[in-house]
C-alpha positions in Angstrom: 0.0 0.0 0.0 1.7 3.4 -1.2 2.0 6.0 1.6 1.7 9.7 1.0 5.0 11.4 -0.2 6.4 13.8 2.3 9.0 16.5 2.0 11.3 14.6 4.2 11.1 11.7 1.6 11.9 13.8 -1.2 15.1 14.8 0.8 16.0 11.1 1.3 15.6 10.5 -2.4 18.0 13.2 -3.5 20.5 12.1 -1.0 20.3 8.5 -2.0 20.8 9.7 -5.6 23.8 11.8 -4.6 25.4 9.0 -2.8 25.0 6.4 -5.5 26.1 8.6 -8.2 29.2 9.5 -6.4 30.1 5.8 -6.3 29.4 5.1 -10.0 32.4 4.3 -12.1 30.9 5.5 -15.4 30.1 8.8 -16.8 26.5 9.6 -16.9 24.7 11.2 -19.7 22.9 14.4 -18.7 21.5 15.5 -22.1 18.0 14.0 -21.7 17.5 14.6 -17.9 15.6 17.7 -17.1 12.7 17.0 -14.6 11.9 14.4 -12.2 8.7 13.8 -10.3 7.4 11.1 -7.8 4.6 8.6 -8.4 3.3 5.6 -6.4 4.6 2.2 -7.0 1.1 0.9 -7.7 0.9 3.3 -10.8 3.8 2.5 -13.2 3.0 5.2 -15.7 3.9 8.6 -16.8 1.7 11.7 -17.5 2.2 13.7 -20.6 -0.4 16.4 -21.2 -3.6 15.1 -20.0 -3.0 11.5 -20.5 -1.2 8.6 -18.8 1.3 6.5 -20.8 2.9 3.1 -19.9 6.2 3.6 -18.0 9.1 1.8 -19.7 12.3 1.8 -17.4 15.5 2.0 -19.3 16.9 -1.1 -17.4 14.1 -3.4 -19.1 15.3 -2.2 -22.4 19.0 -2.6 -22.1 20.3 -6.0 -22.6 23.7 -5.3 -21.2 22.6 -3.9 -18.0 23.5 -6.3 -15.2 22.4 -4.3 -12.3 21.0 -6.7 -9.7 19.5 -4.0 -7.4 17.5 -1.4 -9.5 17.6 2.2 -8.1 13.9 1.8 -7.2 14.6 -0.9 -4.7 17.1 1.1 -2.9 14.8 4.0 -2.5 12.2 4.3 0.4 9.4 1.6 0.0 6.7 4.2 -0.6 7.9 5.7 -3.8 9.3 5.5 -7.3 11.1 8.1 -9.5 9.9 8.7 -13.0 10.7 11.4 -15.8 7.7 13.6 -16.6 7.8 16.4 -19.4 4.9 18.4 -18.8 3.1 19.9 -21.9 1.6 22.7 -20.0 5.0 24.6 -20.1 5.9 26.3 -23.3 9.2 25.8 -25.1 11.9 28.3 -23.8 12.9 30.5 -26.9 12.9 34.3 -27.7 9.6 36.1 -28.2 10.9 37.0 -31.7 11.3 33.4 -32.6 8.0 32.3 -31.1 6.2 35.0 -33.2 8.1 34.1 -36.5 7.1 30.4 -36.0 3.5 31.5 -35.4 3.7 33.7 -38.6 4.8 30.6 -40.7 2.1 28.4 -39.3 -0.5 31.3 -39.8 0.6 31.5 -43.2 -0.1 27.8 -44.0 -3.4 28.4 -42.3 -4.4 31.3 -44.5 -4.0 29.2 -47.6 -7.0 27.1 -47.0 -9.7 29.8 -46.7 -7.9 31.8 -49.4 -8.2 28.9 -51.8 -11.8 28.3 -50.9 -13.0 31.5 -52.5 -10.2 33.0 -54.8 -11.6 31.4 -57.9 -15.3 32.4 -57.3 -15.0 35.6 -59.6 -13.8 33.2 -62.4 -16.3 30.4 -61.9 -18.0 31.2 -65.3 -14.7 31.0 -67.0 -13.7 27.7 -65.4 -17.1 26.2 -66.3 -16.9 27.2 -70.0 -13.1 26.0 -70.1 -13.8 22.5 -68.7 -17.2 22.1 -70.2 -19.0 21.7 -66.8 -22.5 22.2 -65.7 -23.3 25.1 -63.1 -24.4 22.3 -60.4 -21.0 20.5 -60.9 -18.9 23.5 -60.6 -20.5 24.9 -57.6 -20.0 21.3 -56.1 -16.2 22.1 -56.2 -16.8 25.0 -53.7 -19.1 22.8 -51.4 -16.9 19.9 -51.6 -13.9 22.1 -50.7 -15.6 23.6 -47.6 -16.8 20.3 -46.3 -13.4 18.7 -46.7 -12.0 21.5 -44.8 -14.0 20.4 -41.8 -13.2 16.8 -42.0 -9.4 16.7 -42.8 -8.3 18.7 -39.9 -9.6 15.9 -37.7 -7.2 13.6 -39.3 -4.3 15.9 -39.2 -5.0 16.7 -35.5 -4.6 13.0 -34.4 -1.6 12.5 -36.6 0.2 15.5 -35.2 -0.3 14.3 -31.5 1.3 11.0 -32.6 4.0 11.9 -35.1 4.6 15.7 -34.2 3.6 19.0 -35.7 6.5 19.7 -38.1 6.2 16.6 -40.1 2.4 17.0 -40.4 2.8 20.6 -41.7 5.5 19.6 -44.4 3.5 16.6 -45.6 0.3 18.8 -45.8 2.0 21.5 -47.6 3.5 19.1 -50.3 -0.1 17.7 -50.7 -1.3 21.4 -51.3 1.3 22.3 -53.8 1.0 19.1 -55.8 -2.9 19.3 -56.0 -2.8 23.1 -56.8 -0.6 22.4 -59.7 -3.0 19.9 -60.7 -5.9 22.3 -60.5 -4.0 24.5 -63.0 -3.3 21.8 -65.5 -6.7 20.1 -65.2 -8.0 19.2 -68.7 -11.4 17.9 -67.3 -13.9 18.7 -64.6 -13.4 15.2 -63.2 -9.8 15.9 -62.5 -10.5 19.3 -61.3 -12.9 18.3 -58.7 -10.4 15.5 -57.4 -7.6 17.9 -57.3 -9.7 20.4 -55.3 -10.5 17.8 -52.7 -6.9 17.0 -52.3 -6.1 20.8 -52.3 -8.5 21.2 -49.4 -7.0 18.3 -47.6 -3.4 19.7 -47.9 -4.4 23.3 -46.9 -6.5 22.3 -43.8 -3.6 21.1 -41.5 -2.7 24.3 -39.9 -6.3 25.0 -39.0 -6.2 22.3 -36.3 -2.5 21.7 -35.8 -1.9 25.5 -35.4 -3.8 25.5 -32.0 -1.3 22.7 -30.8 1.7 24.8 -31.8 0.3 27.8 -30.0 -0.1 25.7 -26.9 3.5 24.5 -27.2 4.8 28.1 -27.7 2.9 30.4 -25.5 1.9 30.8 -21.7 -1.7 30.6 -20.9 -2.0 34.5 -20.6 -0.4 35.1 -24.0 -2.6 32.6 -25.9 -5.6 34.8 -26.5 -3.6 37.3 -28.4 -1.7 34.5 -30.4 -5.0 32.8 -31.3 -6.5 36.1 -32.6 -3.7 36.7 -34.9 -3.5 33.0 -35.9 -7.2 32.9 -36.8 -7.2 35.8 -38.9 -6.6 33.4 -41.7 -9.9 31.7 -41.7 -11.8 35.1 -41.2 -9.8 37.2 -43.9 -9.1 34.5 -46.5 -12.7 34.2 -47.8 -12.8 38.0 -48.1 -9.2 38.6 -49.8 -9.7 35.6 -52.2 -12.5 37.0 -54.3 -10.6 40.4 -54.6 -7.2 38.8 -55.7 -9.1 36.3 -57.9 -10.9 38.8 -59.7 -7.9 40.8 -60.8 -5.7 37.7 -61.6 -8.7 36.2 -63.7 -9.2 39.6 -65.5 -5.7 40.0 -66.6 -4.1 36.6 -66.6 -6.8 34.0 -66.9 -8.3 31.6 -64.2 -5.4 29.0 -64.5 -3.0 31.6 -63.3 -4.9 31.9 -60.0 -3.8 28.4 -59.1 -0.4 28.9 -60.4 -0.2 32.1 -57.9 -1.5 29.8 -55.0 1.0 27.0 -55.8 3.9 29.7 -55.7 2.5 30.7 -52.2 2.5 27.0 -51.2 6.1 26.6 -52.2 7.1 29.6 -50.3 5.3 28.2 -47.1 7.0 24.9 -47.8 10.6 26.2 -47.7 10.0 28.5 -44.6 8.7 25.3 -42.8 11.6 23.2 -44.0 14.3 25.6 -42.9 12.8 27.6 -39.8 10.1 25.5 -38.4 11.2 23.4 -35.4 9.4 20.5 -33.8 7.4 21.8 -30.9 5.4 18.9 -29.5 6.4 18.0 -26.0 5.7 14.4 -26.5 7.8 14.1 -29.6 10.6 16.0 -28.1 10.6 13.7 -25.1 10.9 10.6 -27.3 13.8 12.2 -29.3 15.5 12.9 -26.0 15.2 9.3 -25.1 16.6 7.8 -28.3 19.4 10.4 -28.3 20.3 9.3 -24.7 19.9 5.5 -25.4 22.1 5.8 -28.5 25.0 7.4 -26.3 24.4 4.6 -23.7 24.7 1.8 -26.2 27.9 3.4 -27.6 29.4 3.8 -24.2 28.5 0.1 -23.3 30.2 -1.2 -26.3 33.5 0.3 -25.1 33.2 -1.5 -21.6 35.3 -4.7 -21.8 33.7 -6.3 -18.7 29.9 -6.0 -17.8 31.0 -6.7 -14.0 32.5 -3.1 -14.0 29.4 -1.5 -14.9 27.8 0.6 -12.3 25.2 -1.0 -10.0 23.0 2.1 -10.6 21.2 2.3 -13.9 23.0 4.9 -16.1 20.0 7.0 -16.6 20.7 8.5 -13.0 22.8 11.6 -13.7 25.1 13.8 -11.5 22.2 16.2 -10.9 20.1 15.6 -7.7 17.0 16.4 -9.5 17.1 13.7 -12.0 16.5 9.8 -11.6 15.4 7.2 -14.2 14.4 7.9 -17.8 11.1 6.6 -19.2 9.8 6.5 -22.6 6.2 7.2 -23.7 5.0 4.7 -26.0 2.9 6.1 -29.0 -0.7 5.5 -28.6 -2.7 3.3 -31.0 -3.2 4.9 -34.3 -7.0 4.2 -34.1 -7.2 6.1 -31.1 -5.3 9.0 -32.5 -7.6 9.1 -35.4 -10.9 8.9 -33.4 -10.1 11.4 -30.5 -11.2 14.5 -32.3 -14.5 12.9 -33.0 -15.0 12.0 -29.3 -14.6 15.8 -28.6 -18.0 16.4 -30.6 -19.7 14.5 -27.8 -18.5 16.7 -25.1 -21.2 19.4 -23.9 -18.4 22.1 -23.2 -17.1 21.7 -26.9 -20.4 21.7 -28.5 -21.8 24.7 -26.5 -18.7 26.9 -26.9 -18.3 26.2 -30.5 -22.0 26.8 -31.4 -22.0 30.6 -31.5 -18.8 30.7 -33.5 -20.1 28.1 -35.9 -23.4 29.9 -36.4 -21.7 33.2 -36.9 -19.3 31.9 -39.4 -22.2 30.2 -41.4 -24.0 33.4 -41.4 -21.0 35.2 -42.8 -20.7 32.7 -45.5 -24.3 33.3 -46.3 -23.7 37.0 -46.8 -20.4 36.4 -48.7 -21.9 33.9 -51.2 -24.8 36.2 -52.0 -23.0 39.7 -51.8 -22.0 39.7 -55.7 -25.7 39.2 -56.7 -27.1 41.6 -54.2 -24.7 44.6 -54.9 -24.7 43.9 -58.7 -28.5 43.6 -59.1 -29.7 46.2 -56.6 -26.9 48.8 -56.8 -25.3 48.0 -60.5 -21.8 47.9 -58.9 -19.0 46.7 -61.3 -17.1 43.5 -60.5 -14.1 45.3 -59.1 -16.4 47.4 -56.8 -18.1 44.3 -55.6 -14.7 42.8 -54.9 -13.7 45.7 -52.8 -16.9 45.6 -50.8 -15.6 42.4 -49.3 -13.1 44.7 -47.4 -15.9 45.8 -45.1 -16.3 42.3 -43.6 -12.5 41.5 -43.7 -11.6 44.6 -41.9 -14.2 43.9 -39.3 -12.9 40.4 -38.8 -9.4 41.4 -38.3 -10.4 44.1 -35.8 -12.6 41.8 -33.8 -10.3 38.8 -33.7 -7.3 40.8 -32.5 -9.2 42.9 -30.0 -11.1 40.1 -28.5 -7.8 38.1 -28.0 -6.4 40.8 -26.2 -9.6 41.5 -24.2 -9.6 37.7 -23.2 -6.0 37.9 -22.1 -6.7 41.0 -20.0 -9.6 39.2 -18.3 -7.3 36.3 -17.3 -4.5 38.6 -15.9 -7.1 40.6 -14.0 -8.4 37.5 -12.5 -5.0 36.5 -11.5 -4.3 39.6 -9.9 -7.5 39.7 -8.0 -7.0 36.2 -6.6 -3.2 36.3 -6.5 -3.2 32.8 -8.2 -1.4 32.0 -11.4 -3.6 29.2 -12.3 -7.1 30.1 -13.2 -10.1 28.4 -14.7 -10.3 28.8 -18.6 -14.0 29.8 -18.1 -12.5 33.3 -17.3 -12.1 34.0 -21.0 -15.7 33.5 -21.9 -17.2 36.9 -21.0 -15.2 38.6 -23.9 -17.6 36.5 -26.2 -20.7 38.6 -25.1 -19.6 41.8 -27.1 -19.7 39.7 -30.2 -23.1 38.3 -29.3 -24.4 41.9 -29.1 -22.6 43.0 -32.3 -23.7 40.0 -34.6 -27.6 40.7 -34.5 -26.9 44.5 -34.9 -24.7 44.0 -38.0 -27.2 41.4 -39.5 -30.2 43.6 -39.1 -28.6 46.7 -40.5 -27.2 44.8 -43.6 -30.3 42.9 -44.3 -32.9 45.7 -44.1 -30.6 48.5 -45.7 -30.3 46.0 -48.9 -33.9 45.2 -48.8 -35.0 48.9 -48.8 -32.3 49.9 -51.4 -30.8 52.3 -49.0 -27.4 53.5 -49.9 -24.7 50.8 -50.4 -22.6 52.3 -47.7 -25.2 51.7 -45.1 -25.4 48.0 -45.9 -21.5 47.7 -45.9 -21.6 49.3 -42.5 -23.8 46.5 -41.3 -21.3 44.1 -43.0 -18.4 45.6 -41.1 -20.2 45.3 -37.7 -21.2 41.7 -38.6 -17.5 41.0 -39.3 -16.4 42.4 -35.9 -19.0 40.3 -34.3 -17.7 37.1 -35.9 -14.0 37.9 -35.0 -15.0 38.8 -31.3 -16.8 35.4 -30.9 -14.2 33.4 -32.7 -11.1 34.1 -30.6 -12.2 33.8 -27.0 -14.2 30.4 -28.1 -11.0 28.9 -29.6 -8.8 30.0 -26.8 -11.0 28.7 -24.2 -11.0 25.2 -25.9 -7.2 25.1 -26.0 -6.8 26.1 -22.6 -9.5 23.7 -21.3 -7.9 20.8 -23.2 -4.3 21.9 -23.7 -3.0 18.2 -23.9 -5.1 17.7 -26.9 -5.5 21.2 -28.3 -5.1 20.1 -32.0 -7.9 17.5 -31.6 -10.4 19.8 -30.0 -9.8 22.5 -32.5 -10.2 20.0 -35.2 -13.7 19.0 -33.8 -14.5 22.7 -33.5 -13.5 23.4 -37.0 -15.7 20.6 -38.3 -18.9 22.2 -36.8 -17.7 25.6 -38.4 -17.1 24.2 -41.8 -20.6 22.4 -41.6 -22.3 25.7 -41.0 -20.1 27.4 -43.6 -20.9 24.7 -46.3 -24.8 24.6 -45.7 -25.6 28.2 -45.5 -24.5 29.2 -49.1 -26.7 26.4 -50.4 -29.6 27.8 -48.5 -29.1 31.4 -49.6 -30.6 31.5 -53.2 -34.1 29.8 -52.2 -34.2 31.6 -48.8 -33.6 35.0 -50.4 -36.0 34.4 -53.1 -38.7 33.4 -50.6 -38.4 36.0 -47.9 -35.7 38.4 -48.9 -32.7 39.8 -47.2 -34.4 41.7 -44.4 -36.3 38.7 -43.0 -33.5 36.3 -43.7 -31.1 38.3 -41.6 -33.7 38.9 -38.9 -33.9 35.2 -38.5 -30.2 34.9 -38.1 -30.1 37.8 -35.6 -32.6 35.9 -33.4 -30.5 32.8 -33.8 -27.3 34.8 -32.8 -29.0 36.2 -29.6 -30.1 32.6 -28.7 -26.7 31.4 -29.0 -25.6 33.6 -26.1 -27.4 30.9 -23.9 -24.7 28.5 -24.8 -21.9 30.8 -23.5 -24.0 31.4 -20.3 -24.3 27.7 -19.6 -20.6 26.9 -20.1 -19.6 29.8 -17.9 -21.9 28.4 -15.1 -21.4 24.7 -15.6 -18.2 24.4 -17.7 -15.8 23.5 -14.8 -18.3 20.7 -13.7 -18.7 19.4 -17.1 -14.9 19.3 -17.8 -14.5 17.2 -14.7 -17.2 14.7 -15.7 -16.4 14.6 -19.3 -12.6 14.7 -19.0 -10.2 14.6 -21.9 
């Protein structure tokens, strides 16, 4: 029966380690020994992030070890020593390097939303060039958006098993290859297939990026980092039509995809040369393999096994280190299915719902805006493209300011309670500003367009709508990352699926809905739904901590 671990016992451990190390005749390797913690003998496991992994002691792996009395047997009977590398502590590097890494990841995340809408102004030219029907060419947009929701679930699980860097590079290679395929497509069938693979490659950062932010930034810095990172999904659909319209007008629709391929190549080389691995679990495994390689090399030079130290060589000259453990990779099936399990958690569903609805309503407006402005106000193609800036600027303002606001709320709570560790629900009040702005923007835009009021009035409503979407988005994602920081990529992948489902459905509803009831009543319905989504935030603020305890990671 394990006994509670006291401070005196900790001192006995360090004294025991120092005594045994002093008597060792071999030189210990210190490269991979950074932290030690205590665990009961009855629980032979190590905790990484939010999950327990089986503990594998180095002595059981080394065939040449002849120690008859392991270190654990010479310690007090009530404890063992194991290595733990916590994922809650970010990597130690300069702020400039952190933000540069975030810039590279955000650039990859920007490619997906940009590619989703950049060829919309050229859709008629694509249809004529490939001999496709309107229904089939519209399917390339819907398939792209739906794939953007599903593919991050796969990348999230893989990144938590194989690391962030490898996934980013593989995904970018897929993106570049499929984008070139789009540019060279001779038939609509090949074009549709290439668009699906393009979406798969472009979607990695949308989920894995949240994991990278968790790896790099402290809790009170993540709101600002998340706000800047998620500018891509908000600005991409807005910038895309503007850039695509000009490229198509002067160069042709195929050059749109050659431009995207060039951007993908740039991102690939930035990742190849400047993006390090940041996953704590992967870095721990690399440290183990580096140490074990050195240990094996040392043992080959020992002529007689009896001269080896009776202590395992994983013990170092540092009094804060003990034995090295290796976390075994989790089963592939579990890595793939974890993001889907988050869809069953009330906290994830309720926190994501306001943002998913707001994002869907924004896509409703974006998809119908060319027709509304062209038909009602007789604006030219370039003027319609520039009108998207109202929404894009609003998105950027809302995302950045709400990220800073949520960080400020967290720091204020820390100062009030004099406690560094705070519940992530502290961030959620920042979303209420967005819940207020969303219906205001929707009503102004809808009824101004319906009554043919000056276009500037409708675009003002579009700007307010954009600010509301950005304000709701950043605290929502940051809260999920803080609540499930051990699996931030998976939980953001689940959130992204809900968001993409709404964004894929609302454009399909737009033509019939606008024809039946018009802009004013359509946006009024959306405004009511936006107000009601505030109830989701209220319930998470009140019961989120309890639900997270019941429905753990």
